[in-house]
N, C-alpha and C positions, 0 to 999 in steps of 0.2 A: 675351500669357505673356512671361516673362522667360527669354531664351535661355541667359543664363549657368550657371544650374544644370544646365539640360539637355545643354548641350556638355561642360561639366564632368564630369558622370556619365558620359557615352557614352565622352568621351576616357580616362576613368578606366578602364572595364569594357575597352576596347578595348587600352588600353594594357597591362593588367593581362593580358589574355588572351593577347597578343603574347609576353609576357614567360614565360609559363606555356606556351607553345607550344614556345619554342625550349628552356626548361629541360627539358621533356619529351622533346625530341629528342635532345638532348644525351646526358640521362641513359639513354634507350634504346641510344644509339649506342654508349655505351662499355660498356653492362652486357650486352646482347643483340646476337649476330652477326646483325645484318641490313644491309644496302645502301641507305645513302640513294637516294633517287629524287627525279625530277624534281618530283613533286607537294609532297614536304616544303618544297622551296624555292618554290614556287607558291603555297603556303598561308601562308608566313611572310611572303613579300615583300609580298602582298596586305594583310595585316594592319598590317605597317610602314607602307606607304603610306597606308593609311586612319587610321592613327594620325598620321603628319605633316599629313594634310590637315585633320584635327580639331582639331589642335593650332594650327594657323595660322587657321583660322576662328574659334578662339575667342580668341586674340590679337587678330584685326583687328577683333572686334565690338564696337560701341559701348558695350554694356554692359559691356565688359572694364575692368577699372583700368587696364590699360596702353593701352589704346586712346585713340583721341581722345574729348574731352570733348563730349556735345550740348550744343546752343545753350539747351535747357530748363534744365540744370543750371547753366549759367553766371547766366542770367537770375535763378532762382529762389533759388540758394545752396542751401548744406547744412542742411537742416531738423534734421538731428541735431545738429549743432553749435550751433543755436540755441536748443534744449532742454536741452543741457547747460549753455550759458551762463546759461540762465534759472533753472537748479537750483543757482549756485554760492552758497553761502553764506560771508559775509564772517565771517572768525576773529578781527577786529579787536574787541579789547574795550575798554570803557572802563578809562582808570588808577583803579586803586583805592590806597587808603591803608592801607598797613600800619601796626599800631599803634606800632613801635618804628623805623619808617623814614619820614622826610619825602620826600616824593615832588614833586619839583618839576617834572616831566615834564608838560607840560599832556595833559588827557584830550581825546576827540573832543569837538567843538563841541555845547555843550548843547541844550536846547531853544530854537526859536525865540523870538524875544521877549525873550532876556536879552541884557546888555550884553557878549559874548562875544568880542568883538572890540576890541583895542586899537590906535586910530590912530597913526600914527607920530610925530604930535606933538600934543600937548595942545589939543583942540578948544574946551576952556571957560576962562574966568577963573575964579579964586576967588570973585568976586564974582557972577558967573554962576550958579555951582555952588550957593553958598549960596541964592539966589532960588529955584532947583528943586527942592531937596532939601527946605528947611525946612518948606514945607506939609505933608509927610510924617512930620516928627520929632514926637512927642508927649512929654508930661509925664505920669508915671503916679505918681499919689498913693494911699497907704495909710494905714491908722491910726499905722503904725510909722514912716513917713517917705515919700520919693520918689526915682524914678529915671527914665529915659528908655525910649524905643522908639520903634520906626518902623511906619509901616503898608507894607505889602507888596501889598495888592490893594485895588480900590473895595469891595468887601464887608465892610473894617473888619477885616481881619486885622492884627494888631499882634505883631510880635516884639520880645521883651526878655529880661531875665535871671530865673532862677527866685528868685535872693535879691532881687530888685525888688519881687515880688509876694508873697513870704514864703508863707503860708500862706493867703492871704485867697483865698475863692472871688471876690469882687468887689472892683474897685478903680475909682477914678475917673481919667479920660483927660482931660486938656486939651490940647486942639487949639491949633496956632500962631495960628489966629483968634480964639482966646479961648474957643470954645465948651469947657463941660464936660460930659462923657457918661459914664454910668457903663458900665463893662465889666466882662465875664465872663471870668474864667481859666478857658480851655477844654482847656488841656493843657500839660503841665511836663514837663521833661528834666532831673532833678536832678542826674546825673553830669555833663553838658555843660553847667549851670546855663543852661537856656533855659526860656521858657516862652512860650505864646501865649494874646494876649488878644483878645477878639470886642468889637466894638462895631456900631453901627447909627445910621448917620448918614448925610444927603446929602451930596454934593458933597465925598467923600473923596478926596485925591490920595496915590496911592502912589509909592514911591523903586524903581525896578529893580534887580534883583539881578544882581551881575557874577560872573564866574567867578575865585575866587581864585587857580586855577591859574596862569592866564593874566596876573596881575599880578606883575611882577619884583621882587624886594626892591632898593631904592632908588626905587621909583616913588612921587610924592608922593600922599598919601593925607589925607583931611580928618575929623576926629572933631566929631560934632554930639552935643548932648545939653543937661540942665540941671543943670550941676554947683553944688552950694551954693545951690540954690532957695531953700532955706527962710530963708537967712541974708543972702544978696546979691541976692536978687530972682530973679522966675520969668521971666526971659528966657532964651531960647536962646542958647548960645554955641557958637563955632566955633573949634577950633585945627589948624594944620597941621603937617604933620611928613612923614615918609616911613616904607616899609614897611621895618622895619629888619631883619627875619629871619622865617622860618616855620620851626616846630618843631611835633613832636607830643609832647605831655603827655598823661599819663592817658589814653591811647586816643584822643585827639582833637587835631585839627590846631588850632594857634594861630598867630595872627600878632601878631608885636611891632613895635610902632610908638614912634617919638619924638613923634607929637602928644601934647599934654598931656591926661591924664586926671584927674579929681577925683571926689569923691564927689558921687554925683547923675547921672554920665557914664554909670553902668551901664545898660546896655540899649539905648545909643544906637547909630548906625551909622556905621561907618568906611567912608567912600567913598574911590574909586578917582577922582582928580581928572579923570583923560584920557577916562575913560567916562561918569562921574557913576553908576556903579552901587556898590551896597553890596558891599563885598568881606569884613566882618567886624561882628560885635556885642560892641561894648566891655564887658568885664568887669570889669577888674581893672588895679590900678598898684601899681609898687613903689616906695616910697619909702626904702628902708633896706635894707641887707645883713644877713648873719647877726650880724655884730658890731656893729650898729648904725650901720654907715656909712652916710650920706647917698647915696641915688641917685636920678638924675634922667634921664627919657627911656625909662625901660623899661616899657611899658605893654603890655597884652594884648587880644585880641580874638580870640572863636570864629570860625573859618573860616565863611565863608556858604556854603561846600560841605557843611559838616557840617550846616547848617540845614537846606539844601535836601533832602538825603538824609532828615533827621529827619523834614520836613513831608511828604515822599512815602513814608514809611514805614508800615506800619500796625500 
């Protein structure tokens, strides 16, 4: 049985009784004419000694907080503190993108398997990157034209632009190895100009998705796609540039790049050279200003973070 509550209770009772005894004695001494006798002091003294003895016993008790700790406590530790630490809930929240504010702060690390870390120096050459990424880049053909897209998993999920597939429920997908496969448009996001095409084929290669928040402005990026494929030939092309800016327009994060973009590049991947991961989906380029002034090197891609959020939403 734990002695601490018992000693504390006895000490409290005896102490309170001692105090009450002397209050009564003093009250009666000054109120009624009687003489103090020896037994008054005897009872008070016994109570006082008993109180002091119990106080010392409680203080020196191993169960007392001020007394010495037992060896069992030192070895096992404080179980209550372990329970508290197990119940702590992290208040960290991932970084969110306000529709009117561009957030350059990196969010918490994404799920494992993504290219979420940038090395101190580029680990691949441009030629190596092209050889790695090109099997995942596809040409998408419809009755009204063609564009680009890229495979994001071995199950045949392809990301492209809404304006590339148009209103067609079916498209033709041409792989880098020459295979032509019928594809089905399974999902569209008109306001973000995104679409998903599904194909079924063996030996599909996918490109990893990076974290656009972690790719700084000024990083080297590469645009893949099939520009002007109907006029100059159906060969995949590669253009290199930098990540020029991050901005939010129409409620979506966009990446501006100096990599050359032309008709037919729409839907292709914008890839970070340092990680080999896709940071954006190419969708537009500006070639003239409001007054007709020629403009060069201002092209745009939808941030891949917007794509991942959309793909994981219901």
